[in-house]
SEPA-223351 format. One record per atom (N, C-alpha, C): x, y, z; residue in three letters; atom name. Coordinates in steps of 0.001 Angstrom, whole numbers. Layout:
<pts>
PT      px      py      pz code site
PT       X       Y       Z  ALA   CA
...
</pts>
This chain:
<pts>
PT      px      py      pz code site
PT  -10516  -14620   -3152  LEU    N
PT  -10527  -13158   -3129  LEU   CA
PT  -11019  -12586   -4459  LEU    C
PT  -10569  -13190   -5575  ARG    N
PT  -10965  -12665   -6891  ARG   CA
PT  -12484  -12633   -7040  ARG    C
PT  -13120  -13719   -6654  GLU    N
PT  -14574  -13795   -6783  GLU   CA
PT  -15266  -12742   -5922  GLU    C
PT  -14808  -12577   -4692  GLN    N
PT  -15419  -11614   -3782  GLN   CA
PT  -15206  -10168   -4252  GLN    C
PT  -14017   -9867   -4782  ILE    N
PT  -13744   -8512   -5268  ILE   CA
PT  -14591   -8220   -6505  ILE    C
PT  -14750   -9223   -7359  ALA    N
PT  -15610   -9057   -8537  ALA   CA
PT  -17061   -8827   -8104  ALA    C
PT  -17500   -9527   -7073  GLN    N
PT  -18858   -9339   -6568  GLN   CA
PT  -19044   -7949   -5952  GLN    C
PT  -17939   -7325   -5569  ALA    N
PT  -18000   -5955   -5026  ALA   CA
PT  -18055   -4917   -6145  ALA    C
PT  -18075   -5365   -7407  GLY    N
PT  -18234   -4446   -8526  GLY   CA
PT  -16959   -4075   -9256  GLY    C
PT  -15848   -4735   -8947  PHE    N
PT  -14581   -4461   -9616  PHE   CA
PT  -14367   -5465  -10745  PHE    C
PT  -13722   -5007  -11815  THR    N
PT  -13410   -5854  -12963  THR   CA
PT  -11948   -6261  -12893  THR    C
PT  -11700   -7561  -13085  GLU    N
PT  -10326   -8048  -13005  GLU   CA
PT   -9568   -7739  -14284  GLU    C
PT   -8332   -7318  -14123  ALA    N
PT   -7428   -7061  -15247  ALA   CA
PT   -6223   -7976  -15104  ALA    C
PT   -5597   -8279  -16223  LEU    N
PT   -4361   -9049  -16228  LEU   CA
PT   -3372   -8266  -17062  LEU    C
PT   -2344   -7731  -16422  THR    N
PT   -1406   -6848  -17107  THR   CA
PT     -51   -7534  -17276  THR    C
PT     825   -6913  -18072  PHE    N
PT    2145   -7476  -18346  PHE   CA
PT    3007   -7528  -17092  PHE    C
PT    3828   -8579  -16991  SER    N
PT    4756   -8721  -15862  SER   CA
PT    6002   -7872  -16035  SER    C
PT    6273   -7446  -17267  LEU    N
PT    7408   -6574  -17541  LEU   CA
PT    6896   -5179  -17847  LEU    C
PT    7689   -4178  -17505  CYS    N
PT    7294   -2794  -17766  CYS   CA
PT    8542   -1952  -18006  CYS    C
PT    8345    -693  -18303  SER    N
PT    9486     200  -18509  SER   CA
PT    9986     716  -17162  SER    C
PT   11209    1214  -17147  ARG    N
PT   11753    1793  -15916  ARG   CA
PT   10930    3005  -15481  ARG    C
PT   10475    3788  -16448  ASP    N
PT    9671    4982  -16129  ASP   CA
PT    8346    4627  -15459  ASP    C
PT    7763    3475  -15826  ASP    N
PT    6466    3087  -15264  ASP   CA
PT    6497    2981  -13751  ASP    C
PT    7592    2468  -13192  VAL    N
PT    7662    2267  -11740  VAL   CA
PT    8427    3373  -11026  VAL    C
PT    8932    4336  -11792  SER    N
PT    9679    5425  -11148  SER   CA
PT    9119    6784  -11552  SER    C
PT    9572    7337  -12651  ALA    N
PT    9217    8709  -13040  ALA   CA
PT    7703    8923  -13143  ALA    C
PT    6990    7978  -13738  LYS    N
PT    5545    8158  -13892  LYS   CA
PT    4814    8142  -12548  LYS    C
PT    5380    7445  -11565  LEU    N
PT    4791    7418  -10221  LEU   CA
PT    5415    8464   -9307  LEU    C
PT    6279    9331   -9885  ARG    N
PT    6918   10428   -9163  ARG   CA
PT    7847    9911   -8054  ARG    C
PT    8546    8814   -8338  LYS    N
PT    9455    8205   -7370  LYS   CA
PT   10796    7925   -8037  LYS    C
PT   11784    7579   -7219  SER    N
PT   13053    7127   -7784  SER   CA
PT   12935    5627   -8088  SER    C
PT   13869    5125   -8869  MET    N
PT   13848    3710   -9245  MET   CA
PT   13959    2838   -7988  MET    C
PT   13043    1874   -7814  PRO    N
PT   13140     980   -6654  PRO   CA
PT   14453     199   -6675  PRO    C
PT   15106     131   -5527  GLU    N
PT   16385    -571   -5430  GLU   CA
PT   16227   -2066   -5646  GLU    C
PT   15039   -2595   -5357  ASN    N
PT   14832   -4031   -5479  ASN   CA
PT   14244   -4443   -6829  ASN    C
PT   14328   -3566   -7838  ALA    N
PT   13819   -3882   -9176  ALA   CA
PT   14764   -4852   -9889  ALA    C
PT   14179   -5793  -10602  VAL    N
PT   14940   -6759  -11392  VAL   CA
PT   14988   -6243  -12827  VAL    C
PT   16189   -5899  -13303  HIS    N
PT   16368   -5332  -14638  HIS   CA
PT   16637   -6427  -15662  HIS    C
PT   16069   -6280  -16853  ILE    N
PT   16307   -7196  -17960  ILE   CA
PT   17638   -6793  -18591  ILE    C
PT   18543   -7745  -18779  ALA    N
PT   19902   -7443  -19254  ALA   CA
PT   19917   -6843  -20656  ALA    C
PT   19112   -7365  -21558  ASN    N
PT   19129   -6898  -22943  ASN   CA
PT   17688   -6742  -23443  ASN    C
PT   16978   -5700  -22972  PRO    N
PT   15564   -5577  -23362  PRO   CA
PT   15410   -5289  -24859  PRO    C
PT   14410   -5908  -25458  LYS    N
PT   14150   -5723  -26890  LYS   CA
PT   13349   -4461  -27164  LYS    C
PT   12683   -3928  -26157  THR    N
PT   11868   -2725  -26311  THR   CA
PT   11886   -1916  -25018  THR    C
PT   11628    -635  -25105  LEU    N
PT   11603     228  -23921  LEU   CA
PT   10434     -91  -22997  LEU    C
PT    9404    -744  -23512  GLU    N
PT    8227   -1065  -22702  GLU   CA
PT    8468   -2232  -21758  GLU    C
PT    9519   -3030  -22005  PHE    N
PT    9766   -4228  -21204  PHE   CA
PT   11212   -4261  -20723  PHE    C
PT   11579   -3292  -19852  GLN    N
PT   12946   -3169  -19362  GLN   CA
PT   13176   -3843  -18017  GLN    C
PT   12155   -3905  -17185  ILE    N
PT   12291   -4485  -15848  ILE   CA
PT   11058   -5326  -15517  ILE    C
PT   11210   -6189  -14510  ALA    N
PT   10052   -6890  -13959  ALA   CA
PT    9326   -5912  -13035  ALA    C
PT    8029   -5914  -13088  ARG    N
PT    7262   -4932  -12314  ARG   CA
PT    7474   -5102  -10824  ARG    C
PT    7528   -3980  -10131  THR    N
PT    7637   -3964   -8669  THR   CA
PT    6317   -3527   -8043  THR    C
PT    5354   -3137   -8878  SER    N
PT    4042   -2690   -8427  SER   CA
PT    3024   -3039   -9510  SER    C
PT    1802   -3321   -9101  LEU    N
PT     731   -3602  -10061  LEU   CA
PT      40   -2325  -10536  LEU    C
PT     228   -1218   -9810  LEU    N
PT    -478      28  -10109  LEU   CA
PT    -231     564  -11526  LEU    C
PT    1010     631  -12016  PRO    N
PT    1207    1159  -13372  PRO   CA
PT     451     371  -14446  PRO    C
PT     400    -939  -14300  GLY    N
PT    -332   -1757  -15272  GLY   CA
PT   -1817   -1442  -15289  GLY    C
PT   -2403   -1230  -14101  LEU    N
PT   -3825    -887  -14047  LEU   CA
PT   -4075     510  -14603  LEU    C
PT   -3164    1450  -14336  LEU    N
PT   -3319    2802  -14887  LEU   CA
PT   -3210    2777  -16409  LEU    C
PT   -2331    1944  -16948  LYS    N
PT   -2235    1795  -18409  LYS   CA
PT   -3499    1156  -18978  LYS    C
PT   -4115     255  -18221  THR    N
PT   -5369    -368  -18658  THR   CA
PT   -6473     676  -18743  THR    C
PT   -6551    1554  -17743  VAL    N
PT   -7538    2644  -17788  VAL   CA
PT   -7251    3528  -19000  VAL    C
PT   -5984    3875  -19192  GLN    N
PT   -5589    4736  -20317  GLN   CA
PT   -6017    4132  -21657  GLN    C
PT   -5907    2814  -21797  ALA    N
PT   -6266    2141  -23050  ALA   CA
PT   -7775    1972  -23215  ALA    C
PT   -8540    2267  -22160  ASN    N
PT   -9987    2058  -22205  ASN   CA
PT  -10777    3315  -21873  ASN    C
PT  -10241    4466  -22231  LEU    N
PT  -10918    5727  -21916  LEU   CA
PT  -12254    5892  -22638  LEU    C
PT  -12488    5087  -23665  ASN    N
PT  -13772    5148  -24375  ASN   CA
PT  -14870    4354  -23661  ASN    C
PT  -14530    3642  -22598  ARG    N
PT  -15489    2857  -21830  ARG   CA
PT  -16215    3762  -20824  ARG    C
PT  -17427    3361  -20409  PRO    N
PT  -18167    4184  -19444  PRO   CA
PT  -17480    4207  -18073  PRO    C
PT  -17684    5319  -17371  ILE    N
PT  -17159    5429  -16015  ILE   CA
PT  -18303    5188  -15040  ILE    C
PT  -18051    4787  -13832  PRO    N
PT  -16738    4580  -13229  PRO   CA
PT  -16073    3300  -13728  PRO    C
PT  -14743    3326  -13750  MET    N
PT  -13957    2137  -14023  MET   CA
PT  -13361    1691  -12699  MET    C
PT  -13759     512  -12272  LYS    N
PT  -13237     -58  -11024  LYS   CA
PT  -12504   -1341  -11407  LYS    C
PT  -11177   -1302  -11324  LEU    N
PT  -10345   -2420  -11753  LEU   CA
PT   -9554   -2984  -10591  LEU    C
PT   -9208   -4273  -10700  PHE    N
PT   -8318   -4888   -9722  PHE   CA
PT   -7470   -5947  -10395  PHE    C
PT   -6358   -6257   -9756  GLU    N
PT   -5498   -7347  -10208  GLU   CA
PT   -4871   -8007   -8990  GLU    C
PT   -4883   -9320   -8998  ILE    N
PT   -4146  -10112   -8009  ILE   CA
PT   -3115  -10890   -8811  ILE    C
PT   -1871  -10550   -8612  SER    N
PT    -803  -11160   -9394  SER   CA
PT     525  -10977   -8678  SER    C
PT    1583  -11454   -9314  ASP    N
PT    2911  -11375   -8714  ASP   CA
PT    3691  -10178   -9210  ASP    C
PT    4499   -9628   -8319  VAL    N
PT    5550   -8683   -8683  VAL   CA
PT    6861   -9430   -8439  VAL    C
PT    7942   -8939   -9025  VAL    N
PT    9248   -9592   -8876  VAL   CA
PT   10194   -8617   -8192  VAL    C
PT   10838   -9080   -7129  LEU    N
PT   11732   -8245   -6343  LEU   CA
PT   13081   -8945   -6160  LEU    C
PT   14160   -8165   -6180  LYS    N
PT   15483   -8735   -5905  LYS   CA
PT   15490   -9332   -4511  LYS    C
PT   16101  -10506   -4392  ASP    N
PT   16259  -11155   -3099  ASP   CA
PT   17499  -12034   -3188  ASP    C
PT   18606  -11548   -2666  LEU    N
PT   19878  -12254   -2788  LEU   CA
PT   19934  -13539   -1962  LEU    C
PT   18940  -13761   -1093  THR    N
PT   18908  -15009    -331  THR   CA
PT   18353  -16168   -1163  THR    C
PT   17737  -15860   -2300  LYS    N
PT   17178  -16887   -3185  LYS   CA
PT   18237  -17325   -4198  LYS    C
PT   18160  -18557   -4649  ASP    N
PT   19161  -19067   -5583  ASP   CA
PT   19139  -18352   -6932  ASP    C
PT   18008  -17803   -7322  VAL    N
PT   17924  -17069   -8591  VAL   CA
PT   18115  -15564   -8409  VAL    C
PT   18259  -15107   -7175  GLY    N
PT   18502  -13694   -6894  GLY   CA
PT   17262  -12832   -6879  GLY    C
PT   16089  -13461   -6982  ALA    N
PT   14832  -12699   -6977  ALA   CA
PT   13717  -13580   -6433  ALA    C
PT   12622  -12922   -6050  LYS    N
PT   11457  -13660   -5564  LYS   CA
PT   10184  -13052   -6133  LYS    C
PT    9169  -13881   -6257  ASN    N
PT    7841  -13411   -6617  ASN   CA
PT    7089  -13084   -5344  ASN    C
PT    6287  -12037   -5390  GLN    N
PT    5477  -11641   -4240  GLN   CA
PT    4062  -11371   -4733  GLN    C
PT    3080  -12092   -4199  ARG    N
PT    1688  -11948   -4614  ARG   CA
PT    1104  -10673   -4028  ARG    C
PT     521   -9834   -4876  GLN    N
PT     -61   -8568   -4430  GLN   CA
PT   -1459   -8393   -4993  GLN    C
PT   -2191   -7498   -4356  LEU    N
PT   -3520   -7088   -4806  LEU   CA
PT   -3477   -5587   -5003  LEU    C
PT   -3939   -5139   -6160  CYS    N
PT   -4055   -3705   -6426  CYS   CA
PT   -5460   -3452   -6967  CYS    C
PT   -6062   -2378   -6538  ALA    N
PT   -7388   -1992   -7026  ALA   CA
PT   -7432    -485   -7177  ALA    C
PT   -8234     -28   -8144  LEU    N
PT   -8386    1418   -8325  LEU   CA
PT   -9794    1752   -8760  LEU    C
PT  -10146    3009   -8527  ASN    N
PT  -11437    3559   -8924  ASN   CA
PT  -11176    4816   -9741  ASN    C
PT  -11621    4825  -11003  TYR    N
PT  -11444    5962  -11916  TYR   CA
PT  -12830    6531  -12188  TYR    C
PT  -13071    7758  -11725  ASP    N
PT  -14403    8345  -11853  ASP   CA
PT  -14292    9868  -11749  ASP    C
PT  -15437   10559  -11839  LYS    N
PT  -15445   12020  -11732  LYS   CA
PT  -15023   12482  -10341  LYS    C
PT  -15283   11645   -9337  LYS    N
PT  -14809   11881   -7973  LYS   CA
PT  -13872   10728   -7635  LYS    C
PT  -12866   10950   -6809  PRO    N
PT  -11867    9912   -6580  PRO   CA
PT  -12414    8577   -6095  PRO    C
PT  -13433    8599   -5255  GLY    N
PT  -13983    7342   -4757  GLY   CA
PT  -13098    6666   -3732  GLY    C
PT  -12446    7469   -2900  PHE    N
PT  -11591    6915   -1849  PHE   CA
PT  -12371    5934    -979  PHE    C
PT  -13630    6283    -688  GLU    N
PT  -14449    5422     158  GLU   CA
PT  -14707    4068    -486  GLU    C
PT  -14749    4020   -1821  THR    N
PT  -14947    2762   -2534  THR   CA
PT  -13741    1851   -2341  THR    C
PT  -12547    2410   -2502  VAL    N
PT  -11320    1637   -2358  VAL   CA
PT  -11098    1250    -893  VAL    C
PT  -11390    2171      11  HIS    N
PT  -11245    1873    1436  HIS   CA
PT  -12221     777    1848  HIS    C
PT  -13435     831    1323  GLY    N
PT  -14426    -213    1599  GLY   CA
PT  -13973   -1568    1088  GLY    C
PT  -13336   -1575     -83  LEU    N
PT  -12818   -2826    -620  LEU   CA
PT  -11711   -3374     281  LEU    C
PT  -10832   -2498     768  LEU    N
PT   -9785   -2933    1690  LEU   CA
PT  -10407   -3572    2929  LEU    C
PT  -11430   -2931    3494  ASP    N
PT  -12098   -3484    4672  ASP   CA
PT  -12680   -4867    4378  ASP    C
PT  -13266   -5038    3190  ARG    N
PT  -13850   -6338    2813  ARG   CA
PT  -12764   -7396    2635  ARG    C
PT  -11671   -7036    1998  VAL    N
PT  -10568   -7980    1803  VAL   CA
PT  -10021   -8423    3157  VAL    C
PT   -9829   -7468    4061  MET    N
PT   -9308   -7818    5380  MET   CA
PT  -10297   -8697    6153  MET    C
PT  -11582   -8444    5966  GLN    N
PT  -12597   -9285    6592  GLN   CA
PT  -12485  -10718    6061  GLN    C
PT  -12307  -10861    4740  LEU    N
PT  -12167  -12183    4143  LEU   CA
PT  -10898  -12887    4604  LEU    C
PT   -9833  -12116    4839  LEU    N
PT   -8568  -12679    5318  LEU   CA
PT   -8560  -12875    6833  LEU    C
PT   -9687  -12510    7480  GLU    N
PT   -9853  -12650    8924  GLU   CA
PT   -8830  -11839    9712  GLU    C
PT   -8589  -10610    9226  VAL    N
PT   -7704   -9676    9919  VAL   CA
PT   -8598   -8562   10469  VAL    C
PT   -8742   -8461   11785  PRO    N
PT   -9682   -7489   12351  PRO   CA
PT   -9132   -6059   12316  PRO    C
PT  -10027   -5083   12200  PRO    N
PT   -9581   -3692   12341  PRO   CA
PT   -9258   -3413   13798  PRO    C
PT   -8173   -2657   14037  VAL    N
PT   -7754   -2340   15407  VAL   CA
PT   -7365    -873   15485  VAL    C
PT   -7134    -400   16692  SER    N
PT   -6668     974   16897  SER   CA
PT   -5214    1087   16465  SER    C
PT   -4821    2297   16079  GLN    N
PT   -3449    2531   15638  GLN   CA
PT   -2460    2102   16713  GLN    C
PT   -1447    1360   16310  GLY    N
PT    -426     890   17232  GLY   CA
PT    -657    -520   17745  GLY    C
PT   -1875   -1046   17585  ASP    N
PT   -2192   -2400   18027  ASP   CA
PT   -1663   -3395   16992  ASP    C
PT   -1025   -4455   17435  CYS    N
PT    -429   -5437   16515  CYS   CA
PT   -1284   -6682   16330  CYS    C
PT   -2543   -6626   16707  LYS    N
PT   -3409   -7800   16600  LYS   CA
PT   -4368   -7726   15419  LYS    C
PT   -4159   -6793   14496  GLY    N
PT   -5030   -6644   13335  GLY   CA
PT   -4437   -5626   12384  GLY    C
PT   -5321   -4884   11689  TYR    N
PT   -4826   -3892   10731  TYR   CA
PT   -5394   -2510   11028  TYR    C
PT   -4640   -1494   10613  TYR    N
PT   -5077    -110   10742  TYR   CA
PT   -4376     723    9677  TYR    C
PT   -4836    1947    9495  LEU    N
PT   -4238    2877    8536  LEU   CA
PT   -3453    3930    9292  LEU    C
PT   -2325    4314    8701  LYS    N
PT   -1497    5363    9292  LYS   CA
PT   -1149    6349    8180  LYS    C
PT   -1531    7601    8361  GLY    N
PT   -1256    8631    7361  GLY   CA
PT     222    8703    7015  GLY    C
PT     508    8905    5733  SER    N
PT    1903    9004    5282  SER   CA
PT    1960    9855    4027  SER    C
PT    3143   10343    3733  ASP    N
PT    3338   11102    2502  ASP   CA
PT    4062   10234    1490  ASP    C
PT    3489   10135     317  ASP    N
PT    4067    9379    -784  ASP   CA
PT    3897   10260   -2013  ASP    C
PT    4957   10492   -2794  PRO    N
PT    4852   11406   -3935  PRO   CA
PT    3866   10965   -5013  PRO    C
PT    3519    9687   -5048  THR    N
PT    2543    9197   -6026  THR   CA
PT    1150    9737   -5723  THR    C
PT     895   10019   -4449  TYR    N
PT    -433   10419   -3988  TYR   CA
PT    -475   11893   -3622  TYR    C
PT   -1689   12432   -3528  LEU    N
PT   -1875   13805   -3071  LEU   CA
PT   -1382   13947   -1637  LEU    C
PT    -740   15062   -1310  PRO    N
PT    -310   15270      87  PRO   CA
PT   -1518   15231    1023  PRO    C
PT   -1374   14487    2104  GLY    N
PT   -2456   14383    3076  GLY   CA
PT   -3586   13458    2663  GLY    C
PT   -3446   12772    1528  ARG    N
PT   -4514   11894    1032  ARG   CA
PT   -4011   10470     786  ARG    C
PT   -3006   10039    1560  SER    N
PT   -2519    8670    1431  SER   CA
PT   -2229    8099    2815  SER    C
PT   -2230    6795    2879  ALA    N
PT   -1983    6122    4151  ALA   CA
PT   -1288    4793    3916  ALA    C
PT    -485    4408    4894  GLU    N
PT      89    3072    4908  GLU   CA
PT    -939    2134    5520  GLU    C
PT    -986     913    5011  ILE    N
PT   -1844    -126    5572  ILE   CA
PT    -932   -1017    6406  ILE    C
PT   -1204   -1083    7684  ILE    N
PT    -344   -1830    8607  ILE   CA
PT   -1145   -2983    9194  ILE    C
PT    -608   -4204    9033  ALA    N
PT   -1254   -5401    9576  ALA   CA
PT    -259   -6152   10435  ALA    C
PT    -682   -6491   11631  TYR    N
PT     167   -7230   12578  TYR   CA
PT    1525   -6566   12759  TYR    C
PT    1536   -5235   12740  GLY    N
PT    2744   -4473   13018  GLY   CA
PT    3674   -4240   11839  GLY    C
PT    3325   -4737   10634  ILE    N
PT    4179   -4503    9463  ILE   CA
PT    3391   -3775    8372  ILE    C
PT    4085   -2938    7600  VAL    N
PT    3447   -2219    6495  VAL   CA
PT    3237   -3210    5353  VAL    C
PT    1980   -3421    4976  ILE    N
PT    1678   -4363    3893  ILE   CA
PT    1248   -3651    2615  ILE    C
PT    1027   -2344    2677  GLY    N
PT     597   -1646    1472  GLY   CA
PT     283    -199    1721  GLY    C
PT    -424     382     740  ARG    N
PT    -716    1807     764  ARG   CA
PT   -2018    2050       6  ARG    C
PT   -2747    3081     423  LEU    N
PT   -3925    3503    -337  LEU   CA
PT   -4033    5014    -294  LEU    C
PT   -4750    5570   -1270  GLY    N
PT   -4922    7009   -1313  GLY   CA
PT   -5438    7493   -2650  GLY    C
PT   -5434    8806   -2801  VAL    N
PT   -5872    9467   -4035  VAL   CA
PT   -4620    9896   -4791  VAL    C
PT   -4525    9489   -6047  LEU    N
PT   -3321    9755   -6827  LEU   CA
PT   -3141   11239   -7124  LEU    C
PT   -1887   11669   -7149  HIS    N
PT   -1504   13047   -7440  HIS   CA
PT   -1853   13372   -8897  HIS    C
PT   -2307   14598   -9200  PRO    N
PT   -2626   14969  -10583  PRO   CA
PT   -1461   14775  -11558  PRO    C
PT    -223   14975  -11089  GLU    N
PT     927   14743  -11977  GLU   CA
PT    1071   13270  -12315  GLU    C
PT     795   12394  -11360  THR    N
PT     814   10951  -11629  THR   CA
PT    -218   10624  -12693  THR    C
PT   -1412   11193  -12553  LEU    N
PT   -2473   10957  -13538  LEU   CA
PT   -2070   11481  -14911  LEU    C
PT   -1479   12669  -14956  ALA    N
PT   -1048   13256  -16228  ALA   CA
PT      23   12392  -16895  ALA    C
PT     888   11764  -16102  ASN    N
PT    1927   10894  -16655  ASN   CA
PT    1340    9690  -17371  ASN    C
PT     133    9293  -16984  PHE    N
PT    -559    8182  -17639  PHE   CA
PT   -1685    8686  -18558  PHE    C
PT   -1686   10003  -18818  GLU    N
PT   -2658   10638  -19718  GLU   CA
PT   -4101   10421  -19262  GLU    C
PT   -4328   10522  -17962  LEU    N
PT   -5666   10386  -17401  LEU   CA
PT   -6139   11746  -16911  LEU    C
PT   -7424   12017  -17083  SER    N
PT   -7941   13345  -16755  SER   CA
PT   -8873   13356  -15550  SER    C
PT   -9321   12199  -15090  LEU    N
PT  -10220   12133  -13938  LEU   CA
PT   -9486   11584  -12721  LEU    C
PT   -9978   11851  -11520  PRO    N
PT   -9298   11388  -10300  PRO   CA
PT   -9297    9865  -10153  PRO    C
PT   -8300    9370   -9438  VAL    N
PT   -8160    7938   -9173  VAL   CA
PT   -7819    7729   -7706  VAL    C
PT   -8545    6838   -7071  ALA    N
PT   -8183    6355   -5744  ALA   CA
PT   -7710    4921   -5921  ALA    C
PT   -6633    4550   -5240  SER    N
PT   -6098    3204   -5405  SER   CA
PT   -5597    2641   -4101  SER    C
PT   -5434    1328   -4089  MET    N
PT   -4790     654   -2973  MET   CA
PT   -4006    -516   -3524  MET    C
PT   -2889    -828   -2849  GLU    N
PT   -2095   -1987   -3210  GLU   CA
PT   -1560   -2604   -1932  GLU    C
PT   -1750   -3915   -1795  ILE    N
PT   -1279   -4613    -598  ILE   CA
PT    -523   -5883    -981  ILE    C
PT     399   -6251    -114  ASN    N
PT    1142   -7501    -222  ASN   CA
PT     307   -8585     428  ASN    C
PT     -46   -9633    -323  LEU    N
PT    -877  -10714     225  LEU   CA
PT     -55  -11831     860  LEU    C
PT    1264  -11813     672  GLU    N
PT    2118  -12897    1160  GLU   CA
PT    1960  -13194    2646  GLU    C
PT    1845  -12177    3532  PRO    N
PT    1708  -12516    4959  PRO   CA
PT     451  -13305    5299  PRO    C
PT    -512  -13356    4386  PHE    N
PT   -1797  -14005    4672  PHE   CA
PT   -1961  -15339    3961  PHE    C
PT    -946  -15741    3176  LEU    N
PT   -1055  -16990    2429  LEU   CA
PT    -621  -18181    3258  LEU    C
</pts>
């Protein structure tokens, strides 16, 4: 997948596995995820929990590279850590893919096109809404995204991710001034 996404014009990023509590909650305009793994004695405010999403790390990467030419098309395939009391360590790693487009226009079609290509590579066919034999998009409201500009990605009847255009307040929280379209999916069902 990494090679194919890079060939689609996206640059791979590798971000920190630990982040601040604000990165996965307040900055994304959400409450703290219940399945977040907290560090008992963090040495710094930047590394308080294990990440539950790859999106904040990519937004911080854009923020640190604002002097670079646009568009910035970034992606990361890596693990997030989630509480799981059925595991002996009380948590599990989950492989995810996140991609974003930072440009003068959001570029929703760029991110949606990448999703279609990834699903093609994973051999998951596009289907009509409600069909459980492939994947489809279903409109949803998420405070991280603009109202009416986000969707759940549903594959084989389960929600595997989300895509959309980020809310201006989300962008301001990461000190970004141009629009961003992003998508994030759980790759575990396809491994």
